[in-house]
C-alpha positions in Angstrom: -81.4 94.5 -11.5 -82.0 95.1 -8.1 -84.2 92.6 -6.2 -84.2 93.7 -2.7 -86.6 95.9 -1.0 -85.3 99.4 -0.1 -87.2 100.1 3.2 -89.1 97.9 5.6 -92.6 98.1 5.3 -93.4 100.6 8.1 -92.4 103.2 5.8 -95.7 103.9 4.4 -96.7 103.9 8.2 -94.0 106.0 9.3 -95.0 109.6 7.2 -97.0 111.7 9.7 -99.6 113.4 7.3 -98.7 117.1 7.0 -100.6 119.6 5.1 -98.7 123.3 6.7 -95.9 124.4 4.2 -92.6 123.6 5.4 -90.6 126.7 7.2 -87.9 128.2 4.6 -85.0 126.9 6.6 -86.2 123.3 6.7 -83.1 121.1 5.5 -83.1 120.3 1.6 -82.2 117.2 0.9 -81.6 115.3 -2.7 -82.2 111.9 -3.7 -80.2 109.9 -6.1 -81.5 106.8 -7.0 -82.7 105.2 -10.3 -85.6 103.6 -8.8 -89.0 105.4 -9.0 -90.9 103.6 -5.9 -87.5 104.1 -3.7 -87.5 108.1 -4.9 -91.3 108.3 -4.1 -91.6 106.6 -0.8 -88.4 108.3 0.6 -89.5 111.8 -0.6 -93.0 111.1 1.1 -91.1 109.9 4.4 -88.9 112.9 4.1 -91.2 115.5 3.5 -93.3 114.5 6.2 -90.7 114.5 8.6 -89.8 118.1 7.6 -87.7 118.4 4.8 -87.5 119.7 1.7 -87.0 116.8 -0.9 -85.6 117.0 -4.4 -85.0 113.7 -6.7 -82.6 112.7 -9.5 -83.2 109.2 -11.6 -79.2 109.4 -12.2 -75.9 111.3 -11.4 -76.5 113.3 -14.7 -80.1 115.0 -13.4 -78.2 115.1 -9.4 -75.5 117.3 -11.1 -78.3 119.4 -13.3 -80.0 120.0 -9.9 -77.2 120.9 -7.9 -76.1 123.4 -10.5 -79.3 125.5 -9.5 -80.2 124.5 -5.9 -77.9 124.1 -2.8 -78.7 121.2 -1.0 -78.1 120.3 2.8 -77.4 116.2 2.3 -77.4 113.9 -0.5 -78.8 110.7 -0.4 -77.0 108.8 -2.8 -77.5 105.1 -4.4 -74.6 103.5 -5.2 -75.8 100.9 -8.2 -77.1 103.4 -10.9 -76.7 103.3 -14.6 -74.7 105.3 -16.3 -72.4 106.9 -13.4 -72.2 104.9 -10.3 -73.1 106.5 -6.8 -69.2 106.3 -5.9 -68.1 108.0 -8.7 -70.4 110.9 -8.2 -69.6 110.5 -4.4 -65.9 111.2 -4.9 -66.1 114.1 -7.3 -68.9 115.8 -5.3 -66.4 115.7 -1.8 -63.8 117.1 -4.3 -65.5 120.0 -5.4 -68.3 120.9 -2.5 -68.5 120.6 1.1 -72.2 118.6 0.6 -72.5 116.1 3.3 -73.6 112.2 1.6 -75.2 109.2 2.9 -74.9 106.3 0.7 -77.9 103.9 0.4 -77.1 100.1 -1.0 -77.9 96.8 -1.4 -74.3 95.9 -1.3 -73.2 94.2 2.2 -69.7 93.4 1.0 -66.8 95.1 3.5 -65.1 96.1 0.6 -68.0 98.1 -0.8 -68.5 100.0 2.7 -64.6 101.0 2.7 -65.0 102.3 -0.8 -67.5 104.4 0.0 -65.8 105.7 3.2 -62.9 105.9 1.1 -64.6 108.7 -1.2 -65.4 110.4 1.8 -69.4 110.0 2.5 -70.3 110.5 5.9 -72.6 107.8 6.3 -73.3 104.4 5.0 -76.6 102.4 5.1 -77.5 98.9 3.9 -80.8 98.1 2.3 -83.3 97.2 3.7 -83.4 100.1 6.6 -85.2 101.1 9.1 -86.7 104.6 8.2 -86.4 105.8 11.7 -82.6 105.0 11.5 -82.4 106.7 8.4 -83.9 109.7 10.1 -81.5 109.5 12.7 -78.9 109.3 10.7 -79.8 112.2 8.6 -80.3 114.4 11.5 -76.6 113.3 12.7 -74.9 114.3 10.1 -76.8 117.6 9.7 -76.0 118.7 13.4 -72.7 117.5 12.6 -72.5 119.9 9.6 -74.0 123.2 11.4 -72.1 126.6 11.3 -69.2 127.2 13.2 -69.3 128.7 16.2 -68.6 132.7 15.8 -70.1 132.7 12.3 -73.2 134.3 11.9 -75.7 131.9 9.7 -77.9 134.5 7.7 -76.1 137.5 6.4 -78.6 140.7 5.7 -78.1 143.1 2.9 -80.7 145.6 3.0 -83.7 143.2 1.2 -81.6 140.3 0.6 -80.6 137.6 2.9 -78.1 135.3 2.6 -77.6 132.0 4.4 -74.2 130.7 5.1 -75.2 127.2 5.8 -77.5 126.9 3.1 -75.7 128.8 0.6 -79.1 130.7 -0.1 -80.1 133.8 -1.3 -83.4 135.8 -0.6 -84.9 138.8 -1.4 -88.0 140.1 0.1 -88.7 136.1 0.5 -88.5 135.8 -2.7 -85.0 133.0 -3.5 -82.7 134.2 -6.1 -80.9 131.8 -8.1 -77.1 131.6 -7.2 -74.5 130.0 -9.5 -72.3 127.4 -7.5 -69.2 130.1 -8.0 -71.4 132.9 -6.6 -72.9 131.0 -3.7 -68.5 129.9 -3.1 -67.9 133.5 -3.5 -70.7 135.1 -1.0 -69.6 132.7 1.4 -65.7 133.3 1.3 -67.3 136.8 1.9 -69.6 136.2 4.6 -66.9 134.9 7.0 -65.0 137.9 6.4 -67.5 140.7 6.5 -66.0 144.1 6.9 -62.6 142.7 5.6 -61.4 143.4 2.1 -60.5 140.4 -0.1 -58.2 140.6 -2.6 -58.9 139.6 -6.3 -55.8 137.0 -6.1 -57.3 135.3 -3.2 -61.3 134.8 -4.9 -58.9 133.8 -8.0 -57.6 131.0 -6.2 -60.6 129.2 -5.7 -61.5 129.3 -9.2 -60.3 126.5 -11.1 -60.3 128.0 -14.7 -60.9 131.7 -14.1 -58.6 135.1 -13.4 -58.7 138.0 -11.7 -60.2 139.9 -14.5 -63.0 136.8 -14.5 -63.8 137.9 -10.9 -64.3 141.5 -11.6 -66.9 139.6 -14.1 -68.4 137.5 -11.2 -68.4 140.6 -8.9 -70.6 142.6 -11.1 -73.2 139.4 -11.6 -73.2 139.0 -8.1 -74.0 142.9 -7.8 -77.1 142.6 -9.8 -78.3 140.4 -7.4 -77.9 142.1 -4.1 -77.4 145.5 -4.9 -80.6 148.1 -5.5 -78.4 150.0 -7.4 -75.8 147.8 -8.9 -73.5 150.5 -10.3 -73.6 152.1 -7.1 -72.9 149.2 -4.8 -73.5 149.8 -1.2 -72.8 146.2 0.2 -70.0 144.4 -1.8 -68.0 147.3 -2.3 -64.7 148.0 -4.7 -61.5 148.5 -2.7 -58.8 150.4 -5.1 -55.7 148.5 -5.1 -56.9 145.6 -2.9 -60.0 143.8 -3.9 -63.6 143.6 -2.9 -65.2 143.9 0.7 -68.8 142.8 1.8 -70.7 145.2 4.4 -73.7 144.1 5.8 -77.1 145.4 8.0 
């Protein structure tokens, strides 16, 4: 059972009152903690400071949320029932490039080392000053910005794909992407106008094949093309693979 307060009393007074909707490009943070009060307070604080927030009570709920949404950062508690935060962090770092900040009441040096060995980007002990957490979050996000020379927004007619956030929109309406579709779009977006061989895409697919890539391309076309049977942007290059064109 957790006995330490997670935050200092200033948390309740640190959240500015904001009524206007958040911008579309506001960073999206996933809070994973089994304590409902902690999730609520952190969500209120971060929303008030310009972040979009989704919460999860355990690792299973976090995995479910990440199947349908792209997050810019995960705030992850260590001590949770079921799968621990450290186990989840190791798995996420092995499968996707999402920044992770661990939140924990553990203060032993060995626990911090285990967190860093898992690949987490930062490690904050409870209780903590909310403004310090905010600075740490912003520093992590700043380090993870798209590299120079890579366009962040890729436009394809009415569709826009954000490379950093991994989000696709059509006429400002969000289009749900699977994790695999998101990875493929990022791959194409970094090689616009250059043919990408099927085998190269298949190498990124742990359980797939070149035939599976064809199926996934067809599904992706249905999301970005006005006429998937006659694609304009994501085209087949006979004998080579696929190529992405943009506006």
